[in-house]
MARTI-444060 format. One record per residue (C-alpha): residue in one letter; x, y, z. Coordinates in steps of 0.02 Angstrom, whole numbers, padded with zeros to 5 digits, always signed. Example, Ala and Ser with C-alpha at 12.3 -4.5 7.8 and 13.67 -1.06 7.14 Angstrom:
2
A+00615-00225+00390S+00684-00053+00357
//
This chain:
488
X+02821+02518+05600X+02910+02333+05625X+03091+02292+05571X+03051+02206+05411X+02981+02371+05351X+03122+02470+05399X+03242+02344+05302X+03122+02354+05146X+03122+02551+05163X+03320+02561+05184X+03339+02443+05023X+03222+02556+04924X+03328+02703+04972X+03488+02600+04925X+03432+02539+04755X+03390+02728+04735X+03532+02791+04762X+03645+02678+04663X+03507+02716+04498X+03538+02902+04526X+03718+02882+04516X+03724+02753+04382X+03602+02891+04278X+03727+03047+04321X+03822+03092+04172X+04007+03059+04209X+04135+03207+04211X+04158+03291+04049X+04332+03284+03969X+04272+03425+03845X+04419+03546+03844X+04284+03691+03783X+04195+03685+03963X+04288+03801+04067X+04302+03835+04251X+04274+04023+04283X+04355+04127+04452X+04300+04276+04553X+04475+04337+04496X+04619+04288+04388X+04737+04388+04504X+04746+04412+04682X+04860+04561+04748X+04890+04590+04931X+04927+04751+05005X+05113+04785+05089X+05122+04636+05210X+05210+04657+05378X+05324+04515+05382X+05325+04376+05519X+05131+04416+05531X+05000+04311+05466X+04870+04398+05351X+04680+04385+05353X+04602+04255+05240X+04566+04315+05055X+04436+04208+04967X+04422+04156+04776X+04297+04061+04718X+04287+03926+04573X+04122+03908+04472X+04069+03773+04366X+03928+03855+04270X+03917+03759+04138X+03779+03585+04095X+03929+03474+04156X+04027+03413+04293X+04216+03441+04277X+04352+03365+04379X+04503+03468+04433X+04634+03342+04383X+04763+03442+04485X+04789+03603+04579X+04977+03680+04620X+05023+03815+04735X+05201+03882+04670X+05254+03986+04811X+05438+04064+04829X+05501+04026+05016X+05331+03966+05052X+05256+04129+05081X+05073+04102+05024X+04960+03947+05118X+04804+03909+05030X+04642+03811+05065X+04534+03711+04930X+04381+03641+04960X+04418+03634+05169X+04599+03561+05132X+04757+03639+05169X+04907+03605+05061X+04987+03640+04914X+04948+03490+04813X+04772+03425+04774X+04693+03301+04655X+04532+03239+04585X+04441+03386+04666X+04249+03374+04594X+04136+03527+04552X+03952+03478+04488X+03870+03563+04374X+03804+03727+04442X+03905+03730+04600X+04074+03806+04651X+04203+03809+04761X+04298+03921+04908X+04486+03942+04882X+04563+04025+05027X+04725+04129+05038X+04851+04188+05160X+05018+04267+05145X+05153+04257+05279X+05353+04301+05271X+05501+04295+05371X+05607+04451+05371X+05649+04492+05190X+05820+04566+05198X+05787+04748+05147X+05718+04900+05228X+05617+04937+05050X+05466+04816+05024X+05510+04665+04927X+05388+04611+04795X+05356+04415+04821X+05259+04321+04679X+05154+04173+04660X+05041+04075+04587X+04896+03946+04576X+04878+03815+04416X+04724+03720+04395X+04724+03580+04270X+04583+03498+04197X+04517+03436+04014X+04692+03482+03936X+04672+03649+04016X+04783+03733+04119X+04734+03907+04215X+04813+04031+04302X+04781+04126+04468X+04923+04236+04486X+04971+04308+04682X+05071+04461+04715X+05119+04536+04888X+05238+04653+04953X+05324+04587+05127X+05377+04733+05213X+05520+04738+05378X+05443+04830+05521X+05528+04901+05697X+05421+04813+05806X+05384+04886+05973X+05315+04823+06113X+05292+04892+06300X+05442+05012+06265X+05481+05190+06376X+05572+05318+06266X+05717+05363+06384X+05819+05505+06322X+05834+05597+06157X+05781+05463+06028X+05755+05489+05843X+05655+05389+05746X+05731+05371+05543X+05622+05329+05401X+05712+05172+05358X+05573+05055+05383X+05380+05081+05473X+05343+05067+05643X+05208+04952+05738X+05167+04977+05917X+05097+04838+06000X+05018+04923+06173X+05058+05075+06246X+05210+05174+06201X+05269+05291+06335X+05380+05445+06316X+05451+05472+06495X+05457+05626+06577X+05633+05682+06534X+05636+05603+06353X+05618+05687+06185X+05548+05573+06052X+05612+05659+05868X+05503+05581+05716X+05578+05617+05541X+05498+05652+05382X+05394+05512+05294X+05381+05383+05446X+05240+05287+05464X+05178+05219+05639X+05049+05076+05630X+04961+05048+05796X+04887+04882+05853X+04716+04870+05902X+04703+04969+06070X+04891+05008+06066X+04907+05217+06135X+05031+05331+06123X+05086+05424+06314X+05183+05568+06301X+05252+05626+06487X+05411+05712+06394X+05406+05805+06230X+05349+05743+06057X+05438+05811+05887X+05359+05758+05727X+05457+05844+05578X+05357+05785+05421X+05339+05873+05274X+05232+05901+05132X+05322+05775+05009X+05355+05661+05136X+05214+05662+05296X+05221+05579+05458X+05061+05459+05480X+04992+05388+05654X+04845+05257+05606X+04803+05076+05626X+04894+04916+05571X+04729+04877+05451X+04810+04931+05266X+04645+04860+05175X+04577+04992+05080X+04415+04977+05177X+04483+05019+05337X+04566+05179+05285X+04419+05291+05351X+04367+05156+05490X+04390+05238+05677X+04422+05139+05835X+04572+05045+05759X+04684+05096+05898X+04671+05205+06068X+04757+05398+06013X+04892+05509+06070X+04884+05574+06249X+04977+05701+06313X+04993+05711+06504X+05015+05856+06619X+05194+05832+06605X+05198+05855+06439X+05250+06038+06353X+05347+06115+06186X+05282+05973+06086X+05255+06001+05885X+05174+05911+05739X+05212+05967+05583X+05133+05884+05415X+05068+05742+05526X+04921+05645+05507X+04838+05562+05643X+04671+05438+05599X+04597+05286+05646X+04589+05305+05832X+04464+05287+05987X+04519+05480+06008X+04644+05599+05896X+04738+05707+06013X+04696+05696+06198X+04796+05853+06319X+04793+05843+06524X+04763+06003+06614X+04925+06090+06667X+04983+06255+06717X+04980+06374+06577X+05147+06454+06508X+05083+06600+06390X+05243+06607+06299X+05273+06418+06267X+05135+06304+06193X+05116+06130+06246X+05078+06086+06077X+05092+06174+05879X+05003+06088+05764X+05052+06137+05581X+04982+06084+05413X+04919+05921+05486X+04764+05818+05482X+04681+05744+05630X+04527+05622+05565X+04426+05478+05558X+04415+05440+05760X+04251+05379+05860X+04264+05516+05995X+04338+05681+05975X+04480+05713+05857X+04550+05857+05985X+04513+05841+06177X+04612+05993+06270X+04603+06026+06464X+04662+06195+06517X+04814+06183+06385X+04898+06295+06270X+04890+06242+06087X+04939+06337+05912X+04887+06279+05769X+04876+06336+05584X+04834+06260+05411X+04766+06117+05487X+04593+06008+05473X+04519+05921+05608X+04376+05819+05538X+04250+05680+05571X+04238+05633+05765X+04092+05518+05777X+04010+05516+05963X+04078+05645+06043X+04113+05833+05991X+04247+05858+05848X+04363+05987+05955X+04323+06007+06143X+04415+06151+06229X+04393+06140+06410X+04486+06322+06470X+04648+06345+06431X+04722+06468+06295X+04703+06420+06084X+04728+06499+05921X+04707+06422+05759X+04735+06502+05601X+04662+06452+05427X+04593+06281+05496X+04457+06180+05445X+04338+06110+05564X+04199+05983+05496X+04085+05853+05565X+03993+05739+05445X+03905+05620+05554X+03736+05685+05609X+03624+05625+05764X+03645+05594+05934X+03815+05559+06006X+03868+05437+06158X+03746+05449+06323X+03606+05535+06176X+03726+05705+06199X+03726+05805+06047X+03886+05827+05965X+03960+05978+05892X+04107+06021+05789X+04181+06159+05898X+04121+06150+06092X+04215+06270+06212X+04187+06255+06393X+04242+06358+06554X+04273+06187+06656X+04276+05998+06626X+04139+05930+06527X+04155+05771+06608X+04184+05801+06793X+04115+05931+06934X+04296+06020+06921X+04265+06207+06941X+04270+06357+06827X+04450+06346+06703X+04470+06520+06630X+04483+06513+06433X+04545+06620+06287X+04511+06556+06109X+04539+06642+05960X+04491+06552+05782X+04552+06675+05610X+04492+06620+05453X+04429+06462+05490X+04286+06346+05432X+04171+06284+05570X+04066+06168+05456X+03933+06053+05510X+03816+05924+05396X+03692+05965+05544X+03700+06148+05506X+03649+06175+05684X+03770+06082+05768X+03936+06193+05717X+03967+06274+05884X+03919+06263+06055X+03969+06367+06216X+03960+06259+06388X+03964+06424+06496X+03854+06509+06607X+03875+06683+06506X+04040+06770+06423X+04160+06857+06551X+04339+06893+06600X+04376+06722+06616X+04281+06634+06475X+04354+06737+06307X+04336+06689+06118X+04358+06775+05943X+04286+06708+05788X+04376+06833+05665X+04324+06801+05474X+04256+06637+05493X+04115+06542+05409X+03967+06442+05479X+03832+06359+05394X+03697+06420+05518X+03664+06582+05608X+03602+06502+05795X+03717+06569+05906X+03645+06582+06077X+03600+06774+06098X+03715+06798+06258X+03857+06729+06169X+03826+06827+06020X+03916+07001+05978X+04021+07091+05836X+04162+07090+05979X+04170+06919+05987X+04114+06865+05790X+04222+06982+05662X+04165+06979+05488X+04081+06818+05500X+04022+06748+05354X+03852+06648+05407X+03718+06519+05331X+03828+06485+05180X+03919+06320+05119X+04086+06306+05094X+04051+06190+04945X+04205+06073+04990X+04256+05944+04848X+04175+05798+04932X+04102+05751+05070X+04078+05558+05026X+04176+05416+05067X+04145+05379+04890X+04238+05461+04800X+04320+05513+04956X+04323+05654+05081X+04409+05800+05017X+04398+05959+05097X+04470+06075+04977X+04383+06224+04912X+04270+06226+04743X+04299+06386+04645X+04116+06447+04694X+04133+06402+04879X+04072+06564+04988X+04241+06542+05079X+04333+06623+04948X+04434+06794+04977X+04348+06814+05157X+04499+06807+05246X+04585+06926+05357X+04737+07009+05255X+04815+07043+05436X+04822+06861+05487X+04970+06847+05347X+05054+06989+05405X+05064+06935+05585X+05094+06743+05553X+05207+06708+05394X+05177+06513+05411X+05002+06556+05340X+05077+06643+05189X+05055+06486+05104X+04907+06337+05128X+04913+06172+05185X+04967+06117+05005X+05096+06274+04988X+05015+06363+04883X+05016+06540+04891X+04882+06642+04987X+04947+06822+04911X+04885+06803+04733X+04707+06853+04780X+04643+07002+04865X+04608+06916+05018X+04640+06754+05083X+04525+06603+05066X+04479+06528+05230X+04499+06353+05297X+04666+06261+05271X+04650+06258+05069X+04688+06409+04978X+04570+06380+04812X+04687+06403+04637X+04644+06363+04476X+04715+06202+04427X+04853+06213+04274X+04816+06117+04115X+04928+05990+04068X+05043+06036+03910X+04981+05953+03735X+05098+05857+03631X+04994+05923+03507X+05038+06062+03389
//
């Protein structure tokens, strides 16, 4: 094609564009033509001060048959806490923004606040005002700024107490020195940055209460992340650590939950007591113990993903009125089937030799969504070095290998029954309380309550003495009291 032909084509294209633009309607000024928005308000969860939030998106639509021009868009933000980007431009004031018929724009919003000067979350409000065609429309912005204790590459030395004045955020590895004790008071929440961990060489005491539990979790606070695992590392007790205590404590969202290294066992002093607590939503095991001494009661061990939920590799263990539940199915890491509870007389990740094990489970529920994967023994045969007892426990299947089954090891077990938890789904939410018709109801051993008075009430502080026999698991079923009516 010669140069003259190219010039002719360019001229025709230019004339066509001018014709199209001249024929296109002008922007309407009729106030009845309105924009629509994906939301008229945007609420941020409580935000740590001095940290910029991820982007939140609002979409602006022109669903009319006319083109609309936004004459102005203004961000009203006290202390400049809110930041916006409209149609690819950042700022606080925009003019002459066009939205053609059937088109849309993206509005991105972020929040950043300096220290707010108080320990409690402080409400911060703002708005975005759109003006066009004599219309003024508002998107309301709200957020709570929260001051925090920031812990970076720290080692606890001496006897330190963390109080519930404001949350703590841990950015990397927090260590408790071998001669130190960290005591965490009721109501404290610890947020962990991705890959951050807690290593205990000394002692950790968590004194939560039913009204104000202690929470270890990932730092993302959006509702979506509540049940997402692998957001941080987990809590690691070294072989030097002993006499630890977790009361009314929740640990969630980690790569693992609790990991305990091998150490010489003192039968009179548990290395860890877990009471009225929950460990859940982790990538690997919620509890991975090597030659440890643990006592747990009224607690839940839930939802490890690619590894067995609870792995006990030698040691001495007693679990009273605990609920163990695995809700994932299929193969785990390296193609190995994950179980709800796995008992071993050796380290399953190394060639270490035999380790004596003594594990007792009293009035517990051991559940797996895949019924055949509730319990696993990693041992040649039971022996004096490999002792276990399941006393009044519920299993969804009866598939115990013959060499590991006897009435001596499984006392008054409830086999092939559904515990009937309230909910095993993310929506409306996992709930491991018992339904009224649960097979776990009134199947417990009454002697456990006599021997362990801390089990007289359940995790919700509901008495276990109102029925003939206690229910199995961490929760006692009880009839909800009806709200009193104002009507005569």
